[in-house]
C-alpha positions in Angstrom: -48.6 43.7 42.6 -45.7 42.1 40.9 -44.2 39.3 43.1 -40.7 37.9 42.9 -40.7 34.6 44.8 -37.5 32.7 45.6 -37.4 29.4 47.5 -33.6 29.5 47.4 -31.1 32.4 47.2 -27.9 31.2 45.5 -25.0 33.7 45.8 -22.8 35.2 43.1 -24.5 33.5 40.2 -24.5 34.4 36.5 -28.1 35.2 35.6 -29.2 34.3 32.0 -32.6 35.8 30.9 -34.5 34.8 27.8 -37.9 36.3 26.8 -40.1 35.8 23.7 -38.7 38.7 21.8 -37.9 38.8 18.1 -37.8 35.3 16.7 -38.4 33.9 20.2 -34.7 33.2 20.3 -34.3 34.0 24.0 -37.0 31.7 25.0 -35.9 28.8 22.8 -32.3 29.2 23.9 -33.2 29.2 27.6 -35.5 26.2 27.1 -32.6 24.3 25.6 -30.4 25.2 28.6 -33.1 23.9 31.0 -33.3 20.6 29.1 -29.5 20.1 28.8 -28.3 21.4 32.2 -29.3 19.9 35.5 -31.6 22.6 36.8 -34.3 22.9 39.4 -37.1 25.4 39.8 -36.3 27.8 42.6 -38.8 30.5 42.1 -41.0 32.5 39.8 -42.2 36.0 38.9 -45.9 36.6 39.2 -47.3 39.5 37.2 -51.1 40.1 37.8 -51.4 42.0 34.5 -50.6 38.9 32.5 -53.6 37.0 31.1 -55.0 34.5 33.7 -54.0 31.3 31.8 -51.4 28.6 32.2 -49.7 26.3 29.6 -49.7 22.5 30.2 -46.9 20.4 28.6 -46.5 16.7 29.2 -49.2 16.9 31.9 -47.1 19.5 33.8 -47.7 23.2 34.4 -45.2 25.4 32.6 -44.4 28.5 34.6 -45.1 31.7 32.6 -41.9 33.2 34.2 -39.9 30.6 35.9 -36.6 30.9 37.7 -34.3 27.9 37.6 -30.9 27.1 39.1 -27.9 25.1 37.9 -25.6 24.4 40.9 -22.7 23.0 38.9 -22.1 26.3 37.0 -23.8 28.5 39.5 -26.2 29.8 36.9 -29.8 31.2 37.4 -32.0 31.0 34.3 -35.0 33.2 33.9 -37.2 31.5 31.4 -40.1 33.5 30.0 -42.8 32.0 27.8 -45.5 34.6 28.6 -46.2 37.5 26.3 -45.0 40.4 28.4 -45.8 43.1 25.9 -46.4 46.3 27.9 -44.8 44.8 31.0 -41.2 44.9 30.0 -40.2 47.6 32.5 -41.7 45.7 35.4 -40.0 42.4 34.4 -36.7 44.1 34.0 -37.0 45.6 37.5 -37.7 42.1 38.9 -34.7 40.7 37.2 -32.6 43.5 38.6 -34.1 42.8 42.1 -33.2 39.1 41.5 -29.6 40.2 40.7 -29.5 42.3 44.0 -30.8 39.5 46.2 -28.4 36.9 44.8 -25.4 39.3 44.5 -25.2 38.2 40.8 -21.8 38.7 39.3 -23.2 39.0 35.8 -26.5 39.3 34.0 -26.7 38.0 30.4 -29.8 38.6 28.3 -30.5 36.8 25.1 -32.3 38.6 22.2 -33.0 38.5 18.5 -32.6 41.5 16.2 -34.1 41.9 12.8 -31.9 41.3 9.8 -32.5 42.2 6.2 -29.7 39.9 5.0 -30.4 36.7 3.1 -31.1 33.6 5.2 -27.9 31.5 5.9 -27.2 28.4 7.9 -25.5 30.6 10.6 -26.8 33.6 12.4 -24.1 36.1 13.4 -24.1 36.8 17.1 -23.3 40.4 18.3 -23.1 41.8 21.8 -23.6 44.8 24.0 -21.8 45.0 27.4 -21.7 47.8 29.9 -18.3 46.9 31.5 -15.0 47.1 29.6 -13.9 43.8 31.0 -16.8 42.0 29.4 -16.3 43.9 26.2 -12.7 42.6 26.0 -13.8 39.1 26.9 -16.5 38.9 24.2 -14.3 40.4 21.6 -11.8 37.8 22.5 -14.5 35.2 21.7 -14.6 36.6 18.2 -17.9 38.5 18.6 -18.5 42.0 17.3 -20.3 44.7 19.3 -23.7 45.8 18.0 -22.9 49.2 16.6 -26.3 50.2 15.2 -29.8 48.9 15.6 -33.0 49.2 17.6 -33.4 47.0 20.6 -36.8 46.4 22.1 -38.5 44.4 24.8 -37.1 43.3 28.2 -33.5 43.5 26.9 -33.8 47.2 26.2 -35.3 47.8 29.6 -32.4 45.9 31.2 -29.9 47.9 29.2 -31.4 51.2 30.5 -32.2 50.1 34.1 -29.3 47.7 34.8 -26.4 50.1 34.8 -25.4 49.2 38.3 -24.8 45.6 37.3 -22.4 43.8 35.0 -24.8 43.4 32.1 -24.2 41.8 28.7 -26.7 41.2 25.9 -26.1 38.6 23.1 -28.0 39.4 19.9 -28.8 36.8 17.2 -29.7 38.2 13.8 -33.1 36.7 12.9 -34.9 36.8 9.6 -38.5 36.7 10.6 -40.8 37.2 13.6 -41.6 33.4 13.5 -39.6 31.2 15.9 -36.0 31.1 14.7 -34.4 27.9 16.0 -31.2 28.4 14.0 -30.6 31.7 15.5 -31.2 30.3 19.0 -28.8 27.5 18.2 -26.1 30.0 17.4 -26.7 31.8 20.7 -26.3 28.5 22.6 -23.0 27.8 20.8 -21.7 31.2 21.9 -22.9 30.8 25.5 -21.3 27.4 25.7 -17.9 28.7 24.7 -18.3 31.8 26.8 -19.3 30.0 30.0 -17.5 26.7 29.3 -20.7 24.7 29.8 -19.6 21.7 27.7 -22.9 21.3 25.9 -23.0 18.6 23.2 -23.6 20.4 19.9 -24.8 17.4 17.9 -28.4 17.3 18.9 -28.6 21.1 19.3 -30.4 22.2 16.1 -32.8 19.2 16.1 -33.7 19.9 19.7 -34.1 23.6 19.0 -36.5 22.8 16.2 -38.6 20.7 18.6 -38.6 23.6 21.1 -39.7 25.9 18.3 -42.7 23.7 17.6 -43.5 23.4 21.3 -43.4 27.2 21.8 -45.3 27.9 18.7 -48.0 25.5 19.9 -48.2 27.1 23.4 -48.3 30.6 22.0 -50.9 29.8 19.3 -53.1 28.1 21.9 -52.7 31.1 24.3 -53.7 33.5 21.5 -56.8 31.3 20.7 -57.7 31.3 24.4 -57.4 35.1 24.6 -59.6 35.4 21.5 -62.3 33.1 23.0 -62.1 35.1 26.3 -62.6 38.4 24.4 -65.5 36.9 22.4 -67.2 35.8 25.6 -66.7 39.2 27.2 -68.2 40.9 24.1 -71.3 38.6 24.3 -71.9 39.6 27.9 -72.0 43.3 27.0 -73.4 43.0 23.5 
């Protein structure tokens, strides 16, 4: 049974969600927000179908799906490092339930989309929004709507199931399925201007690259652990 646990229930926040989709940009971007905004862990989402493993970083347990709160800007950040492949619908439903319990005024999901264009220093950011007011605001920020493309993962589930909520998706064009810190950095720049967070841009890309290495290490180790678990299971029945 999927469990959404909240130790606090802030009201009327903006919810920002980032999952390890294409290029891991959502997870890298939310990780950066956690490091550069004053946040506290207020809950988590437990999904029993996820592999029974936990990541340790700097001697601390990293929540597979953590819910964090920044009081200054009244922002809830859903930070996902777990591989939720096959569980996207369930996770989207929990995020929608989180929005209901907190009377969220807006949900913003961060995602990467594949690009066949040549690699550049900047990754264009496009958007989807299901409210005309947000469409106008995001266009006013100089962003273009995503007109054509295939959206997968938690973001696609939210787009289909979150129609009752003010939902926006910010898409960074990425050039590989490897962690793309440059694309994540561009997402942060757009979020900063959109929400007026006053984040210092100078260390942004360098920090994003550090997060890229951290996440790559966590996910590589988790894949190895899964492989070892499967080998042991086979030895029992073989």
